C-alpha positions as CSV (number, residue, x, y, z in Angstrom):
1,X,2.9,-11.2,16.9
2,X,-1.0,-11.2,17.5
3,X,-2.9,-14.7,17.4
4,X,-6.9,-13.9,16.0
5,X,-8.0,-17.2,16.5
6,X,-8.6,-19.3,19.7
7,X,-7.2,-23.0,20.2
8,X,-10.4,-24.0,18.1
9,X,-9.6,-22.6,14.7
10,X,-12.9,-19.6,15.7
11,X,-12.1,-16.5,15.2
12,X,-11.6,-13.9,18.4
13,X,-14.1,-11.6,19.5
14,X,-13.7,-7.7,18.0
15,X,-13.4,-6.6,21.3
16,X,-10.5,-9.3,22.4
17,X,-9.3,-8.3,19.1
18,X,-9.5,-4.6,20.3
19,X,-7.2,-5.3,23.7
20,X,-4.5,-7.3,22.0
21,X,-4.0,-4.2,20.1
22,X,-4.2,-1.7,23.0
23,X,-1.7,-3.9,24.5
24,X,0.6,-3.8,21.3
25,X,-0.2,-0.4,20.9
26,X,1.3,0.8,24.7
27,X,4.0,-1.6,24.9
28,X,5.7,-0.2,21.7
29,X,6.1,3.0,23.5
30,X,10.0,3.4,23.1
31,X,11.0,3.1,19.0
32,X,13.3,0.3,18.8
33,X,15.4,-0.2,16.3
34,X,13.6,0.2,12.9
35,X,14.6,-3.3,11.1
36,X,12.3,-2.9,8.6
37,X,14.2,-0.4,7.0
38,X,16.4,-2.8,5.3
39,X,13.4,-3.5,3.5
40,X,13.7,-0.2,1.7
41,X,17.1,-1.7,0.1
42,X,17.5,-3.1,-3.1
43,X,17.1,-6.8,-3.4
44,X,20.7,-7.5,-3.9
45,X,21.8,-5.8,-0.7
46,X,18.6,-6.5,2.0
47,X,19.5,-9.8,0.7
48,X,22.8,-10.4,1.6
49,X,22.2,-8.1,5.1
50,X,19.5,-11.0,5.6
51,X,21.9,-13.8,5.3
52,X,23.7,-13.2,7.8
53,X,21.1,-11.5,10.1
54,X,19.5,-15.3,9.9
55,X,22.7,-17.1,11.0
56,X,21.3,-16.2,14.7
57,X,18.5,-18.0,15.5
58,X,17.1,-15.6,17.2
59,X,16.6,-13.3,13.9
60,X,16.2,-16.4,12.0
61,X,12.9,-17.3,14.2
62,X,11.6,-13.5,14.0
63,X,11.8,-13.9,9.6
64,X,10.2,-17.3,10.1
65,X,7.0,-15.1,12.0
66,X,7.1,-12.5,9.2
67,X,7.0,-14.8,6.8
68,X,4.2,-16.4,7.9
69,X,2.0,-14.1,9.2
70,X,-1.4,-13.5,7.0
71,X,-0.3,-9.9,6.7
72,X,1.2,-7.5,8.5
73,X,-0.4,-4.9,10.7
74,X,1.5,-1.5,10.9
75,X,0.1,0.8,13.9
76,X,2.0,4.0,12.5
77,X,2.8,7.6,14.4
78,X,0.8,10.7,12.6
79,X,1.0,10.4,8.3
80,X,0.5,14.3,8.4
81,X,3.2,15.7,11.4
82,X,3.3,19.3,10.9
83,X,2.3,19.0,7.2
84,X,5.7,17.2,6.3
85,X,4.8,14.4,4.6
86,X,2.0,13.9,2.8
87,X,-0.5,10.8,2.7
88,X,0.0,9.6,-0.3
89,X,4.0,9.4,-0.1
90,X,3.5,7.7,3.9
91,X,1.7,4.6,1.9
92,X,3.3,4.8,-1.1
93,X,6.8,4.7,0.9
94,X,6.2,5.5,4.3
95,X,7.0,9.1,4.8
96,X,10.7,8.2,5.7
97,X,13.5,7.4,8.7
98,X,11.5,9.8,10.7
99,X,8.1,9.1,10.0
100,X,7.0,5.3,9.4
101,X,9.1,4.0,6.7
102,X,11.0,1.8,9.8
103,X,6.9,0.7,10.9
104,X,6.8,-1.2,7.4
105,X,8.1,-4.9,6.4
106,X,8.1,-4.4,2.4
107,X,8.2,-8.0,1.4
108,X,5.3,-9.0,2.7
109,X,2.7,-9.2,-0.1
110,X,-0.2,-7.6,2.5
111,X,0.5,-4.3,5.0
112,X,-3.0,-3.1,6.1
113,X,-1.4,0.6,8.0
114,X,-3.6,3.0,11.0
115,X,-2.5,6.1,11.7
116,X,-2.6,7.9,14.5
117,X,-4.4,10.7,13.0
118,X,-7.2,7.7,11.5
119,X,-4.9,8.0,7.7
120,X,-5.3,3.5,6.7
121,X,-4.4,2.3,3.6
122,X,-2.6,-0.7,1.9
123,X,0.5,-1.2,0.7
124,X,1.0,-5.1,-1.5
125,X,3.0,-7.1,-3.2
126,X,1.9,-7.7,-7.1
127,X,3.8,-11.6,-7.1
128,X,1.5,-13.3,-4.9
129,X,-2.0,-11.7,-5.8
130,X,-3.2,-9.1,-7.8
131,X,-4.4,-5.8,-7.6
132,X,-8.2,-6.1,-8.6
133,X,-8.2,-9.2,-5.5
134,X,-7.3,-7.0,-3.1
135,X,-9.6,-4.6,-4.0
136,X,-11.7,-7.2,-3.4
137,X,-11.1,-8.4,0.2
138,X,-10.7,-4.3,0.9
139,X,-14.7,-3.8,0.0
140,X,-15.6,-6.8,2.1
141,X,-13.6,-5.7,4.6
142,X,-15.1,-2.1,4.8
143,X,-18.2,-3.6,4.6
144,X,-18.0,-5.8,7.1
145,X,-16.7,-3.5,9.5
146,X,-19.5,-1.1,8.5
147,X,-22.1,-3.6,9.4
148,X,-20.3,-5.4,12.5
149,X,-17.8,-4.3,14.2
150,X,-19.4,-1.9,16.4
151,X,-18.8,-2.7,19.7
152,X,-18.4,-0.8,23.2
153,X,-14.0,-1.0,24.3
154,X,-13.3,-3.7,26.9
155,X,-11.3,-3.1,29.9
156,X,-11.2,-6.5,30.7
157,X,-7.1,-7.7,31.7
158,X,-4.9,-9.6,29.4
159,X,-3.4,-13.0,31.2
160,X,-0.2,-13.7,29.8
161,X,-1.5,-16.9,27.6
162,X,-3.8,-14.1,25.1
163,X,-0.6,-12.0,25.5
164,X,1.1,-10.6,21.6
165,X,4.3,-12.0,21.0
166,X,7.3,-9.8,20.7
167,X,9.5,-10.0,17.9
168,X,13.5,-9.3,18.8
169,X,16.4,-9.2,16.5
170,X,19.6,-9.7,17.2
171,X,21.6,-6.7,15.4
172,X,25.3,-6.1,14.9
173,X,27.5,-3.9,13.9
174,X,27.8,-4.4,10.3
175,X,23.5,-4.7,10.7
176,X,23.3,-1.6,12.0
177,X,25.3,0.3,10.0
178,X,22.8,-1.1,6.9
179,X,20.3,0.3,9.1
180,X,22.2,3.5,8.9
181,X,22.2,3.3,4.9
182,X,18.8,2.0,4.6
183,X,17.8,5.6,6.5
184,X,19.5,7.7,4.1
185,X,18.7,5.9,1.1
186,X,14.9,5.8,1.9
187,X,14.7,9.3,2.6
188,X,16.3,9.8,0.2
189,X,13.6,8.8,-2.6
190,X,11.2,10.5,-0.3
191,X,12.7,13.8,-1.3
192,X,13.4,12.9,-4.8
193,X,9.3,11.6,-4.5
194,X,6.6,14.0,-5.7
195,X,3.2,13.9,-4.9
196,X,0.1,16.1,-5.9
197,X,-3.1,15.0,-4.7
198,X,-6.4,15.9,-6.1
199,X,-9.9,15.2,-5.2
200,X,-12.2,15.1,-8.1
201,X,-15.8,15.9,-7.2
202,X,-17.5,16.9,-10.5
203,X,-18.3,13.6,-11.4
204,X,-17.7,10.0,-11.2
205,X,-18.0,6.5,-12.5
206,X,-22.1,6.6,-13.0
207,X,-22.2,9.5,-14.5
208,X,-19.7,8.6,-17.5
209,X,-21.1,5.5,-17.8
210,X,-24.4,7.0,-18.3
211,X,-22.9,9.0,-21.3
212,X,-21.2,5.6,-22.4
213,X,-18.2,6.2,-21.9
214,X,-15.4,3.6,-20.0
215,X,-14.4,5.2,-16.7
216,X,-11.4,3.0,-16.8
217,X,-10.8,4.8,-20.4
218,X,-11.6,8.6,-19.1
219,X,-8.8,8.1,-16.9
220,X,-6.8,7.0,-19.8
221,X,-7.3,9.3,-22.0
222,X,-6.8,12.1,-19.5
223,X,-3.5,10.8,-18.8
224,X,-2.2,10.6,-22.7
225,X,-4.1,14.7,-23.5
226,X,-2.0,15.9,-20.2
227,X,1.4,13.6,-21.9
228,X,0.4,15.2,-24.8
229,X,0.5,18.6,-23.5
230,X,3.8,18.2,-21.0
231,X,5.2,17.2,-24.0
232,X,3.8,17.7,-27.0
233,X,3.9,13.6,-27.9
234,X,1.4,10.6,-27.0
235,X,3.9,9.5,-24.2
236,X,4.5,5.1,-24.1
237,X,1.2,3.7,-20.8
238,X,-0.1,0.7,-20.3
239,X,-2.5,-0.7,-18.1
240,X,-3.9,-4.0,-16.7
241,X,-6.4,-6.2,-17.7
242,X,-7.1,-9.5,-15.4
243,X,-7.2,-13.1,-17.0
244,X,-9.0,-14.3,-13.9
245,X,-11.9,-15.7,-16.8
246,X,-9.4,-18.0,-18.3
247,X,-8.0,-21.4,-16.7
248,X,-4.5,-20.8,-14.2
249,X,-5.8,-16.5,-16.2
250,X,-3.7,-14.1,-13.7
251,X,-3.2,-10.4,-15.7
252,X,-1.7,-9.4,-19.0
253,X,-1.0,-5.7,-20.4
254,X,-3.5,-3.3,-23.0
255,X,-0.4,-0.7,-24.1
256,X,-3.0,2.3,-24.3
257,X,-1.2,4.4,-27.5
258,X,-2.9,3.9,-30.5
259,X,-4.3,5.8,-33.9
260,X,-7.3,7.1,-32.2
261,X,-5.5,7.7,-28.6
262,X,-3.6,10.0,-30.6
263,X,-6.9,11.2,-32.3
264,X,-8.4,11.8,-29.2
265,X,-5.5,14.2,-28.2
266,X,-4.9,16.3,-31.4
267,X,-8.9,16.6,-31.5
268,X,-8.6,17.8,-27.9
269,X,-5.7,20.4,-28.7
270,X,-7.2,21.8,-31.7
271,X,-7.7,25.4,-32.4
272,X,-11.4,25.1,-33.2
273,X,-13.4,22.2,-30.8
274,X,-16.8,20.9,-32.0
275,X,-18.2,19.0,-29.5
276,X,-19.2,16.0,-31.9
277,X,-15.1,15.6,-32.7
278,X,-14.9,15.8,-29.5
279,X,-17.2,13.1,-28.4
280,X,-16.4,10.9,-31.6
281,X,-13.0,10.2,-31.4
282,X,-13.2,9.5,-27.0
283,X,-16.1,6.7,-28.2
């Protein structure tokens, strides 16, 4: 557990945070029991194990520390060792028990992870906040880091009072068995999950806006057209929309499929495609 505020509640200098993270990285070279794998289980299973584990005072203190933390920072091993796991899978599932799934706590609202290969990402739970909120947070963090976080790495020694605190668990035989079961479960999820990553560089949102087309609408129609060509019919889908401008507003959902979207995919797949016919349904 790392404290990033001093005794007066002022954020620590970047150099101090760097030293603390270096200490954590060096102090955790040995692989510990991956308790985080339990959070990959379904809620009922994890809930039963959690209730049993928290009967030990040591575990209860650790659970409380994780719960009260502002966020988790996961210092991962490489996210793509020998090409065995894709960075997208690492972001969603942790890549499996042999990679970083045990280095997650999927009940935590905000988790940021960075791998030894420089891959970074964020995993978040929608329960407490919406994706748009996290997006603005990340944009602010990246902008701040770009403009303010250049520094020379310090080699100052950390005193005992400033060292991060290691959180520990008391694991009995039943908890061990539950971790083994969770390990098998997440590995199966990773094997069943199919990922295909495409970096589209032909155009971006500015070009689409210049054409009078909503970037979000462009992606939604691309998904509809893909489904139509794969399955021969429109598929149910929806997207979220922000209601934060309204009092107590969070999000609601828009059902994407409509007569207009059906006309668009039909026009795109017509035998004779005229440019005007495509642009009109798109708008």
